PDB file of N, CA, C and O in Angstrom:
ATOM      1  N   MET A   1      47.162 187.328-162.192  1.00  0.00           N
ATOM      2  CA  MET A   1      48.623 187.662-161.929  1.00  0.00           C
ATOM      3  C   MET A   1      49.252 186.179-162.031  1.00  0.00           C
ATOM      4  O   MET A   1      50.390 186.082-162.490  1.00  0.00           O
ATOM      5  N   GLY A   2      48.610 185.103-161.653  1.00  0.00           N
ATOM      6  CA  GLY A   2      49.353 183.852-161.603  1.00  0.00           C
ATOM      7  C   GLY A   2      49.639 183.365-163.110  1.00  0.00           C
ATOM      8  O   GLY A   2      50.708 182.818-163.379  1.00  0.00           O
ATOM      9  N   ASN A   3      48.738 183.562-163.996  1.00  0.00           N
ATOM     10  CA  ASN A   3      48.776 183.177-165.315  1.00  0.00           C
ATOM     11  C   ASN A   3      49.942 184.056-165.993  1.00  0.00           C
ATOM     12  O   ASN A   3      50.673 183.563-166.853  1.00  0.00           O
ATOM     13  N   LEU A   4      50.067 185.335-165.572  1.00  0.00           N
ATOM     14  CA  LEU A   4      51.176 186.068-166.172  1.00  0.00           C
ATOM     15  C   LEU A   4      52.476 185.645-165.716  1.00  0.00           C
ATOM     16  O   LEU A   4      53.452 185.747-166.459  1.00  0.00           O
ATOM     17  N   LEU A   5      52.571 185.138-164.451  1.00  0.00           N
ATOM     18  CA  LEU A   5      53.865 184.704-164.030  1.00  0.00           C
ATOM     19  C   LEU A   5      54.328 183.446-164.817  1.00  0.00           C
ATOM     20  O   LEU A   5      55.486 183.267-165.196  1.00  0.00           O
ATOM     21  N   TYR A   6      53.320 182.623-165.010  1.00  0.00           N
ATOM     22  CA  TYR A   6      53.523 181.423-165.814  1.00  0.00           C
ATOM     23  C   TYR A   6      53.991 181.596-167.161  1.00  0.00           C
ATOM     24  O   TYR A   6      54.885 180.926-167.678  1.00  0.00           O
ATOM     25  N   LEU A   7      53.257 182.657-167.780  1.00  0.00           N
ATOM     26  CA  LEU A   7      53.588 182.990-169.205  1.00  0.00           C
ATOM     27  C   LEU A   7      54.939 183.674-169.233  1.00  0.00           C
ATOM     28  O   LEU A   7      55.551 183.593-170.298  1.00  0.00           O
ATOM     29  N   VAL A   8      55.474 184.301-168.284  1.00  0.00           N
ATOM     30  CA  VAL A   8      56.847 184.920-168.293  1.00  0.00           C
ATOM     31  C   VAL A   8      57.811 183.946-168.068  1.00  0.00           C
ATOM     32  O   VAL A   8      58.940 184.051-168.546  1.00  0.00           O
ATOM     33  N   ALA A   9      57.401 182.846-167.262  1.00  0.00           N
ATOM     34  CA  ALA A   9      58.388 181.727-167.119  1.00  0.00           C
ATOM     35  C   ALA A   9      58.594 181.073-168.285  1.00  0.00           C
ATOM     36  O   ALA A   9      59.741 180.811-168.646  1.00  0.00           O
ATOM     37  N   VAL A  10      57.536 180.736-169.000  1.00  0.00           N
ATOM     38  CA  VAL A  10      57.605 179.977-170.289  1.00  0.00           C
ATOM     39  C   VAL A  10      58.334 180.682-171.335  1.00  0.00           C
ATOM     40  O   VAL A  10      59.093 180.071-172.087  1.00  0.00           O
ATOM     41  N   VAL A  11      58.136 181.978-171.425  1.00  0.00           N
ATOM     42  CA  VAL A  11      58.861 182.762-172.369  1.00  0.00           C
ATOM     43  C   VAL A  11      60.319 182.921-172.128  1.00  0.00           C
ATOM     44  O   VAL A  11      61.104 182.982-173.074  1.00  0.00           O
ATOM     45  N   LEU A  12      60.733 182.994-170.795  1.00  0.00           N
ATOM     46  CA  LEU A  12      62.193 182.951-170.420  1.00  0.00           C
ATOM     47  C   LEU A  12      62.896 181.687-170.837  1.00  0.00           C
ATOM     48  O   LEU A  12      64.033 181.671-171.309  1.00  0.00           O
ATOM     49  N   ILE A  13      62.128 180.608-170.626  1.00  0.00           N
ATOM     50  CA  ILE A  13      62.638 179.252-170.943  1.00  0.00           C
ATOM     51  C   ILE A  13      62.783 179.090-172.350  1.00  0.00           C
ATOM     52  O   ILE A  13      63.724 178.423-172.780  1.00  0.00           O
ATOM     53  N   ILE A  14      61.925 179.645-173.150  1.00  0.00           N
ATOM     54  CA  ILE A  14      62.006 179.607-174.657  1.00  0.00           C
ATOM     55  C   ILE A  14      63.256 180.379-175.006  1.00  0.00           C
ATOM     56  O   ILE A  14      64.116 179.898-175.744  1.00  0.00           O
ATOM     57  N   ALA A  15      63.350 181.583-174.470  1.00  0.00           N
ATOM     58  CA  ALA A  15      64.494 182.505-174.775  1.00  0.00           C
ATOM     59  C   ALA A  15      65.861 181.921-174.358  1.00  0.00           C
ATOM     60  O   ALA A  15      66.889 182.117-175.005  1.00  0.00           O
ATOM     61  N   TRP A  16      65.794 181.185-173.221  1.00  0.00           N
ATOM     62  CA  TRP A  16      67.087 180.533-172.962  1.00  0.00           C
ATOM     63  C   TRP A  16      67.375 179.445-173.922  1.00  0.00           C
ATOM     64  O   TRP A  16      68.532 179.321-174.325  1.00  0.00           O
ATOM     65  N   ALA A  17      66.405 178.608-174.350  1.00  0.00           N
ATOM     66  CA  ALA A  17      66.780 177.533-175.110  1.00  0.00           C
ATOM     67  C   ALA A  17      67.206 178.189-176.599  1.00  0.00           C
ATOM     68  O   ALA A  17      68.166 177.697-177.192  1.00  0.00           O
ATOM     69  N   ILE A  18      66.607 179.096-177.070  1.00  0.00           N
ATOM     70  CA  ILE A  18      66.980 179.817-178.319  1.00  0.00           C
ATOM     71  C   ILE A  18      68.424 180.363-178.186  1.00  0.00           C
ATOM     72  O   ILE A  18      69.229 180.201-179.102  1.00  0.00           O
ATOM     73  N   GLY A  19      68.743 181.002-177.055  1.00  0.00           N
ATOM     74  CA  GLY A  19      70.058 181.529-176.759  1.00  0.00           C
ATOM     75  C   GLY A  19      71.111 180.424-176.679  1.00  0.00           C
ATOM     76  O   GLY A  19      72.226 180.569-177.182  1.00  0.00           O
ATOM     77  N   TYR A  20      70.752 179.377-176.071  1.00  0.00           N
ATOM     78  CA  TYR A  20      71.707 178.200-175.781  1.00  0.00           C
ATOM     79  C   TYR A  20      71.949 177.544-177.055  1.00  0.00           C
ATOM     80  O   TYR A  20      73.111 177.215-177.292  1.00  0.00           O
ATOM     81  N   PHE A  21      71.073 177.306-177.887  1.00  0.00           N
ATOM     82  CA  PHE A  21      71.231 176.580-179.057  1.00  0.00           C
ATOM     83  C   PHE A  21      71.645 177.454-180.354  1.00  0.00           C
ATOM     84  O   PHE A  21      72.252 176.969-181.308  1.00  0.00           O
ATOM     85  N   GLY A  22      71.294 178.622-180.278  1.00  0.00           N
ATOM     86  CA  GLY A  22      71.297 179.524-181.433  1.00  0.00           C
ATOM     87  C   GLY A  22      72.520 180.586-181.306  1.00  0.00           C
ATOM     88  O   GLY A  22      73.245 180.908-182.248  1.00  0.00           O
ATOM     89  N   TYR A  23      72.611 181.015-180.136  1.00  0.00           N
ATOM     90  CA  TYR A  23      73.614 182.158-179.929  1.00  0.00           C
ATOM     91  C   TYR A  23      74.378 181.947-178.654  1.00  0.00           C
ATOM     92  O   TYR A  23      73.971 181.209-177.757  1.00  0.00           O
ATOM     93  N   GLN A  24      75.500 182.623-178.609  1.00  0.00           N
ATOM     94  CA  GLN A  24      76.342 182.612-177.395  1.00  0.00           C
ATOM     95  C   GLN A  24      76.237 183.890-176.548  1.00  0.00           C
ATOM     96  O   GLN A  24      77.148 184.718-176.539  1.00  0.00           O
ATOM     97  N   ALA A  25      75.264 184.013-175.936  1.00  0.00           N
ATOM     98  CA  ALA A  25      75.075 185.275-175.218  1.00  0.00           C
ATOM     99  C   ALA A  25      75.636 185.381-173.837  1.00  0.00           C
ATOM    100  O   ALA A  25      75.411 186.363-173.131  1.00  0.00           O
ATOM    101  N   GLY A  26      76.378 184.352-173.446  1.00  0.00           N
ATOM    102  CA  GLY A  26      77.098 184.367-172.140  1.00  0.00           C
ATOM    103  C   GLY A  26      76.103 184.196-171.032  1.00  0.00           C
ATOM    104  O   GLY A  26      75.088 183.521-171.206  1.00  0.00           O
ATOM    105  N   GLY A  27      76.367 184.785-169.910  1.00  0.00           N
ATOM    106  CA  GLY A  27      75.716 184.503-168.571  1.00  0.00           C
ATOM    107  C   GLY A  27      74.380 184.931-168.521  1.00  0.00           C
ATOM    108  O   GLY A  27      73.635 184.434-167.677  1.00  0.00           O
ATOM    109  N   LEU A  28      73.899 185.928-169.440  1.00  0.00           N
ATOM    110  CA  LEU A  28      72.614 186.490-169.446  1.00  0.00           C
ATOM    111  C   LEU A  28      71.441 185.502-169.691  1.00  0.00           C
ATOM    112  O   LEU A  28      70.352 185.515-169.117  1.00  0.00           O
ATOM    113  N   ILE A  29      71.863 184.654-170.638  1.00  0.00           N
ATOM    114  CA  ILE A  29      70.828 183.643-170.892  1.00  0.00           C
ATOM    115  C   ILE A  29      70.481 182.684-169.656  1.00  0.00           C
ATOM    116  O   ILE A  29      69.354 182.322-169.320  1.00  0.00           O
ATOM    117  N   HIS A  30      71.741 182.344-169.036  1.00  0.00           N
ATOM    118  CA  HIS A  30      71.550 181.384-167.821  1.00  0.00           C
ATOM    119  C   HIS A  30      70.857 182.134-166.756  1.00  0.00           C
ATOM    120  O   HIS A  30      70.063 181.504-166.058  1.00  0.00           O
ATOM    121  N   ILE A  31      71.044 183.388-166.532  1.00  0.00           N
ATOM    122  CA  ILE A  31      70.301 184.075-165.496  1.00  0.00           C
ATOM    123  C   ILE A  31      68.748 184.089-165.960  1.00  0.00           C
ATOM    124  O   ILE A  31      67.886 183.847-165.115  1.00  0.00           O
ATOM    125  N   LEU A  32      68.420 184.346-167.181  1.00  0.00           N
ATOM    126  CA  LEU A  32      67.047 184.140-167.507  1.00  0.00           C
ATOM    127  C   LEU A  32      66.463 182.928-167.113  1.00  0.00           C
ATOM    128  O   LEU A  32      65.340 182.929-166.609  1.00  0.00           O
ATOM    129  N   LEU A  33      67.182 181.755-167.309  1.00  0.00           N
ATOM    130  CA  LEU A  33      66.674 180.446-167.088  1.00  0.00           C
ATOM    131  C   LEU A  33      66.616 180.254-165.537  1.00  0.00           C
ATOM    132  O   LEU A  33      65.761 179.475-165.116  1.00  0.00           O
ATOM    133  N   VAL A  34      67.304 180.783-164.790  1.00  0.00           N
ATOM    134  CA  VAL A  34      67.229 180.731-163.359  1.00  0.00           C
ATOM    135  C   VAL A  34      66.038 181.483-162.789  1.00  0.00           C
ATOM    136  O   VAL A  34      65.364 181.037-161.860  1.00  0.00           O
ATOM    137  N   ILE A  35      65.816 182.631-163.383  1.00  0.00           N
ATOM    138  CA  ILE A  35      64.556 183.406-163.150  1.00  0.00           C
ATOM    139  C   ILE A  35      63.370 182.649-163.529  1.00  0.00           C
ATOM    140  O   ILE A  35      62.438 182.617-162.726  1.00  0.00           O
ATOM    141  N   ALA A  36      63.280 182.051-164.610  1.00  0.00           N
ATOM    142  CA  ALA A  36      62.231 181.307-165.087  1.00  0.00           C
ATOM    143  C   ALA A  36      61.844 180.047-164.226  1.00  0.00           C
ATOM    144  O   ALA A  36      60.687 179.723-163.956  1.00  0.00           O
ATOM    145  N   VAL A  37      62.978 179.389-163.837  1.00  0.00           N
ATOM    146  CA  VAL A  37      62.752 178.214-162.864  1.00  0.00           C
ATOM    147  C   VAL A  37      62.209 178.739-161.626  1.00  0.00           C
ATOM    148  O   VAL A  37      61.263 178.115-161.147  1.00  0.00           O
ATOM    149  N   ILE A  38      62.663 179.849-160.972  1.00  0.00           N
ATOM    150  CA  ILE A  38      62.186 180.346-159.772  1.00  0.00           C
ATOM    151  C   ILE A  38      60.590 180.539-159.984  1.00  0.00           C
ATOM    152  O   ILE A  38      59.757 180.021-159.240  1.00  0.00           O
ATOM    153  N   ALA A  39      60.294 181.312-161.041  1.00  0.00           N
ATOM    154  CA  ALA A  39      59.019 181.644-161.279  1.00  0.00           C
ATOM    155  C   ALA A  39      57.996 180.399-161.247  1.00  0.00           C
ATOM    156  O   ALA A  39      56.890 180.423-160.708  1.00  0.00           O
ATOM    157  N   ILE A  40      58.598 179.251-161.959  1.00  0.00           N
ATOM    158  CA  ILE A  40      57.759 178.192-162.113  1.00  0.00           C
ATOM    159  C   ILE A  40      57.584 177.477-160.684  1.00  0.00           C
ATOM    160  O   ILE A  40      56.546 176.878-160.403  1.00  0.00           O
ATOM    161  N   ILE A  41      58.496 177.565-159.944  1.00  0.00           N
ATOM    162  CA  ILE A  41      58.642 176.979-158.493  1.00  0.00           C
ATOM    163  C   ILE A  41      57.663 177.738-157.640  1.00  0.00           C
ATOM    164  O   ILE A  41      56.918 177.139-156.864  1.00  0.00           O
ATOM    165  N   LEU A  42      57.651 179.104-157.777  1.00  0.00           N
ATOM    166  CA  LEU A  42      56.735 179.902-156.861  1.00  0.00           C
ATOM    167  C   LEU A  42      55.269 179.569-157.434  1.00  0.00           C
ATOM    168  O   LEU A  42      54.355 179.415-156.624  1.00  0.00           O
ATOM    169  N   LYS A  43      55.033 179.458-158.767  1.00  0.00           N
ATOM    170  CA  LYS A  43      53.607 179.105-159.265  1.00  0.00           C
ATOM    171  C   LYS A  43      53.215 177.807-158.594  1.00  0.00           C
ATOM    172  O   LYS A  43      52.126 177.730-158.026  1.00  0.00           O
ATOM    173  N   VAL A  44      54.005 176.839-158.630  1.00  0.00           N
ATOM    174  CA  VAL A  44      53.665 175.490-158.092  1.00  0.00           C
ATOM    175  C   VAL A  44      53.436 175.612-156.530  1.00  0.00           C
ATOM    176  O   VAL A  44      52.538 174.965-155.992  1.00  0.00           O
ATOM    177  N   ILE A  45      54.151 176.340-155.914  1.00  0.00           N
ATOM    178  CA  ILE A  45      54.145 176.590-154.440  1.00  0.00           C
ATOM    179  C   ILE A  45      52.715 177.206-154.122  1.00  0.00           C
ATOM    180  O   ILE A  45      51.903 176.738-153.324  1.00  0.00           O
ATOM    181  N   ARG A  46      52.573 178.289-154.861  1.00  0.00           N
ATOM    182  CA  ARG A  46      51.273 179.106-154.592  1.00  0.00           C
ATOM    183  C   ARG A  46      49.920 178.267-154.919  1.00  0.00           C
ATOM    184  O   ARG A  46      48.886 178.433-154.271  1.00  0.00           O
ATOM    185  N   ARG A  47      50.040 177.356-155.985  1.00  0.00           N
ATOM    186  CA  ARG A  47      48.921 176.479-156.449  1.00  0.00           C
ATOM    187  C   ARG A  47      48.525 175.457-155.434  1.00  0.00           C
ATOM    188  O   ARG A  47      47.387 175.037-155.228  1.00  0.00           O
ATOM    189  N   ALA A  48      49.842 175.056-154.716  1.00  0.00           N
ATOM    190  CA  ALA A  48      49.622 174.007-153.681  1.00  0.00           C
ATOM    191  C   ALA A  48      49.110 174.541-152.467  1.00  0.00           C
ATOM    192  O   ALA A  48      48.481 173.829-151.684  1.00  0.00           O
ATOM    193  N   ALA A  49      49.347 175.813-152.243  1.00  0.00           N
ATOM    194  CA  ALA A  49      48.769 176.344-151.005  1.00  0.00           C
ATOM    195  C   ALA A  49      47.381 176.792-151.035  1.00  0.00           C
ATOM    196  O   ALA A  49      46.789 177.114-150.006  1.00  0.00           O
ATOM    197  N   ASP A  50      46.802 176.822-152.300  1.00  0.00           N
ATOM    198  CA  ASP A  50      45.355 177.203-152.446  1.00  0.00           C
ATOM    199  C   ASP A  50      44.472 176.041-152.161  1.00  0.00           C
ATOM    200  O   ASP A  50      43.249 176.163-152.230  1.00  0.00           O
TER     201      ASP A  50
END
C-alpha cells in the first residue's frame, strides 16, 4: 500500500508539471499538486514511525 501511495504521488507531480508547463488547466492542476505533496508527507511520516 505504501508503494502505491508513493506511485500516485509521483504521477500527480508529473501531471502537475505537464499541466503547468504545457496546458492552462486552471485550479485542478494545483489541487493535484497539493494532493501529491500531502501523499509524500504521509509516506515520509509513516516511514519514520516504523
